[in-house]
C-alpha positions in Angstrom: -11.7 18.7 -11.7 -13.1 16.7 -8.7 -12.3 13.0 -8.4 -14.9 11.3 -6.1 -13.7 7.8 -6.9 -13.3 7.0 -3.2 -17.0 7.6 -2.7 -18.6 6.2 -6.0 -20.5 3.3 -4.4 -24.1 3.8 -3.6 -23.8 3.2 0.1 -21.2 3.3 2.8 -20.9 1.9 6.3 -19.7 4.3 8.8 -16.6 3.0 10.6 -17.6 4.7 13.8 -21.2 3.8 14.3 -21.8 1.2 11.6 -24.7 3.1 10.1 -25.4 2.6 6.4 -25.1 5.9 4.6 -26.3 6.8 1.2 -23.5 8.3 -1.0 -25.6 11.3 -2.2 -26.5 12.3 1.3 -23.0 11.7 2.5 -21.6 14.0 -0.2 -24.2 16.7 0.6 -23.0 16.5 4.2 -19.3 17.1 3.2 -18.5 13.4 3.8 -19.4 13.6 7.5 -21.6 10.8 8.9 -25.1 12.3 9.4 -25.7 9.8 12.2 -22.7 10.2 14.5 -20.6 13.1 12.9 -17.7 10.8 12.0 -15.4 12.7 9.5 -14.4 10.5 6.6 -11.0 10.9 5.0 -11.3 12.8 1.7 -8.9 13.4 -1.2 -7.4 16.7 -2.2 -9.8 17.4 -5.0 -12.8 16.6 -2.8 -11.4 19.0 -0.1 -11.0 21.8 -2.7 -14.5 21.3 -4.0 -15.8 21.9 -0.5 -13.4 24.7 0.3 -12.9 26.9 -2.7 -15.6 29.4 -3.8 -17.7 27.7 -6.5 -15.2 24.8 -6.4 -12.9 26.9 -8.6 -9.1 27.1 -8.2 -5.9 27.6 -10.2 -3.4 24.8 -9.6 0.4 25.4 -9.8 3.4 23.2 -9.8 1.2 20.5 -11.3 2.9 17.6 -13.1 5.9 17.2 -10.8 6.6 13.6 -10.3 8.9 11.6 -8.0 12.0 10.0 -9.5 13.9 7.1 -7.9 17.2 8.8 -6.6 18.1 5.8 -4.4 17.2 3.1 -7.0 14.7 1.7 -4.4 13.3 -1.6 -5.7 9.9 -1.2 -7.4 9.5 2.4 -6.4 8.6 3.6 -9.9 5.9 1.0 -10.1 4.4 2.1 -6.7 4.3 5.7 -7.8 2.6 4.8 -11.1 0.1 2.6 -9.2 -0.6 5.4 -6.8 -1.3 7.8 -9.6 -3.8 5.4 -11.2 -5.6 4.6 -8.0 -5.9 8.1 -6.7 -6.1 10.2 -9.8 -3.4 12.5 -8.4 0.1 13.3 -9.6 1.5 13.4 -6.0 0.5 13.4 -2.4 -0.2 17.1 -2.3 -2.1 19.5 -4.5 -1.2 23.2 -4.5 -3.6 25.9 -5.7 -4.6 29.5 -5.4 -8.3 30.0 -4.7 -10.8 32.2 -2.9 -12.4 31.2 0.4 -15.6 33.3 0.9 -14.0 36.0 -1.3 -10.5 35.9 0.4 -7.7 34.9 -2.0 -5.2 32.4 -0.5 -2.6 29.9 -1.4 -4.0 26.5 -0.4 -2.0 23.2 -0.1 -3.9 20.0 0.5 -2.3 16.6 1.2 -4.1 13.4 0.3 -3.7 10.2 2.2 -4.9 8.3 -0.8 -1.6 8.8 -2.5 1.0 6.5 -0.9 -0.4 7.3 2.6 0.3 11.0 2.0 4.0 10.3 2.5 6.5 13.2 2.2 9.0 12.7 -0.6 11.1 15.3 -2.5 8.2 16.4 -4.7 5.9 16.9 -1.8 8.5 19.0 0.0 9.2 21.0 -3.2 5.5 21.7 -3.9 4.8 22.8 -0.4 7.9 25.0 -0.4 6.9 26.6 -3.7 3.4 27.2 -2.3 4.7 28.9 0.8 7.1 31.1 -1.2 4.4 32.0 -3.7 2.3 33.2 -0.7 5.2 35.3 0.5 5.8 36.8 -3.0 2.2 37.6 -3.7 1.4 38.7 -0.1 -1.3 36.1 0.4 -2.4 34.0 3.4 -1.1 30.4 3.2 -3.3 27.5 4.3 -2.1 23.9 4.6 -4.2 20.8 5.1 -2.1 17.9 6.3 -2.8 14.1 6.0 0.3 11.9 6.1 1.9 8.8 7.4 5.2 10.6 7.5 8.4 10.6 5.5 8.6 8.4 2.3 11.0 5.6 3.1 11.8 5.0 -0.6 13.6 8.4 -0.7 15.6 8.0 2.6 17.5 11.1 3.7 16.2 13.1 0.7 12.7 12.8 2.2 13.9 13.8 5.7 15.6 16.9 4.2 12.1 18.2 3.3 11.5 18.8 7.0 14.2 21.6 7.2 13.5 22.9 3.6 9.8 23.5 4.3 10.5 24.9 7.8 12.9 27.5 6.3 10.3 28.6 3.8 7.8 29.1 6.6 10.3 31.3 8.4 10.6 33.4 5.2 6.8 33.7 5.0 6.7 34.9 8.6 8.8 37.9 7.6 6.1 39.1 5.2 3.5 39.0 8.1 1.2 36.8 6.0 -0.6 34.1 8.1 0.3 30.4 7.8 -2.7 28.4 8.9 -2.5 24.6 9.4 -5.5 22.3 9.4 -4.6 18.8 10.7 -6.7 16.0 9.3 -6.8 12.3 9.9 -4.1 11.1 10.1 -1.1 13.5 10.5 2.0 11.6 11.7 5.7 11.1 11.4 8.1 13.7 9.9 5.2 15.9 8.7 4.1 16.4 12.3 7.7 16.9 13.3 8.1 19.8 10.8 5.6 22.0 8.9 2.4 20.6 10.4 3.3 22.2 13.8 4.6 25.5 12.6 1.3 27.4 11.9 0.4 30.7 13.3 -2.9 29.0 14.0 -3.3 25.2 14.2 -6.8 23.8 13.6 -7.8 20.1 13.4 -10.8 18.1 12.2 -12.7 16.2 14.9 -11.1 12.9 16.1 -8.1 13.3 13.7 -5.1 11.1 14.7 -2.1 13.5 15.2 1.3 12.5 16.5 4.8 11.4 15.6 5.0 7.7 16.4 1.9 5.6 16.6 0.1 4.7 19.9 1.2 1.1 19.7 4.9 2.0 19.2 4.7 4.4 22.2 3.0 1.9 24.5 5.6 -0.7 23.5 8.4 1.8 24.3 7.2 3.2 27.6 5.5 0.0 28.8 2.5 2.0 29.9 -1.2 2.2 28.8 -1.9 5.5 27.1 -4.9 7.6 28.3 -8.2 7.5 26.4 -8.2 9.6 23.2 -4.4 9.9 23.2 -3.2 11.6 20.0 -6.7 12.5 18.9 -7.5 16.1 18.0 -9.6 16.8 21.1 -6.8 15.5 23.4 -4.2 17.7 21.7 -6.5 20.7 22.0 -6.8 20.1 25.7 -3.0 19.9 26.0 -2.4 23.0 23.9 -1.0 21.5 20.7 -4.1 22.4 18.7 -5.8 25.8 18.9 -9.2 24.6 17.9 -11.0 21.5 16.7 -13.3 22.6 13.9 -16.1 20.5 12.2 -15.7 20.4 8.4 -18.9 22.3 7.9 -17.4 25.3 9.8 -14.0 25.3 8.2 -14.7 27.9 5.4 -16.1 30.5 7.8 -13.4 29.8 10.4 -10.6 30.2 7.9 -12.1 33.4 6.5 -12.4 34.8 10.0 -8.8 33.9 10.8 -7.4 35.5 7.6 -9.3 38.7 8.3 -8.3 38.8 12.0 -4.6 38.1 11.3 -4.3 40.7 8.6 -6.0 43.3 10.7 -3.8 42.6 13.7 -0.7 42.8 11.6 -1.9 46.0 10.0 -1.7 44.5 6.5 -4.1 46.1 4.0 -5.7 43.8 1.5 
């Protein structure tokens, strides 16, 4: 169920502090550097192994695969290659699982699949997940990791922004919580739509979060950006993120938020 191919080598060099890290110890520490606390990017299966009780979950909407509606050159080959390299069908995995005993719909994006880009299938799977949470009266949790819209699908990719946003509005009517966890990186059309529509917005430490990249912004405004611009801690200071949560604390934080939201809403579970 869990694909650890990104971390199969015996040792890793931390990109933040350059420390040499043993794979087994790194895995035990939830892929967080035990020297400087740098949070490595992890795939959707790895995330679910850490999050779901006993690493168990029921996947739905599996097997959906992108077509090539615009006949973009070599798009089919890129999708096939992404599947082989990542071990995933698409850039998001949608499941139902329990988190410290609380059942929830969980959707996890994976940057390892074409940069977590948002195409028609990604939008469809996220929409189905949100609607399933509404139908079953379950909290909905989304982990984002994306470079933005998938250019090979053009306007069809951009349409997923409104499609998913409308589904979130329907979930809101059921009084079920929609919790977003922003991971590194979350950018582009994903940030401009469902990533910023949570009832509560969490982020992992030092995650890059924004619409356009820092270099594009600096080139546009002709000004030097402040230190830490577009990082999770900077966005928390400016009010775009409610709380930056270390990976080791995510399960307990999510369980607390689900309980608190349902109690405030007067929803009996």
